[in-house]
C-alpha angles and dihedrals in degrees: 000000000000116000115243110215088190088073089071090055088061092056115124130197110272093036123106121238115206138177126210111229129218098052107079099345143019128208135233106203114200118195112188091192087071101039098276095135091057091045092050092046092050093048091047092048089052092049090245101116112106123239111271120225093186136359132206135187114231126220091252097054099267132115138235117212114196107216139175112284111276096196093224104101128233128318133170123216095021085158128349107306094357125113125174120211113195144113139250122244090250089062096254131120095034118175129194137209135209108235136195132320092028114119121211134164112274113244086218103049104011089230122126110263131173130236104245130199110239089176116011113234117268101201092165090065089046091051090060086079131200095103110143095159089114095061093105093046089050089054090052090052091051094045123090107245114237115247119240119217132181114245122218091265091056096253120128119250123198118202111213124187127194110285095027116133111215127184115189 
């Protein structure tokens, strides 16, 4: 199937505009309501955040970073407040993203808010290839996330087994 850019020209206010991930681009979805800002900051500080080829603000105060395909599919809750929308090379596990100028109710206020481009996508730069900056994020998607459990004294315990990748 060949994409038809003319389809976007037929978009009307009130309609959603979406992109299927895992073909040319994947998505790192940061939700600050669930700790995503802290997760993103920690990954950035550790040099583990992938290069972004476009960034959007979401109606609920989060962000979508459009990144090079990771080849690992989609997974929610990769780390607190971080979902990855992508696709596997065999065509399975495809995620999608609402993109600007779609308007949806904010999960914070309930009011209609648009997706807004903070940095418009640069898919030409992405097409140049050779971007492996998402390798660590891909490993997090593949890894089984440790389960947190409350201990009798009310503190949170995290059980980690060999091979787990944990970002705190």
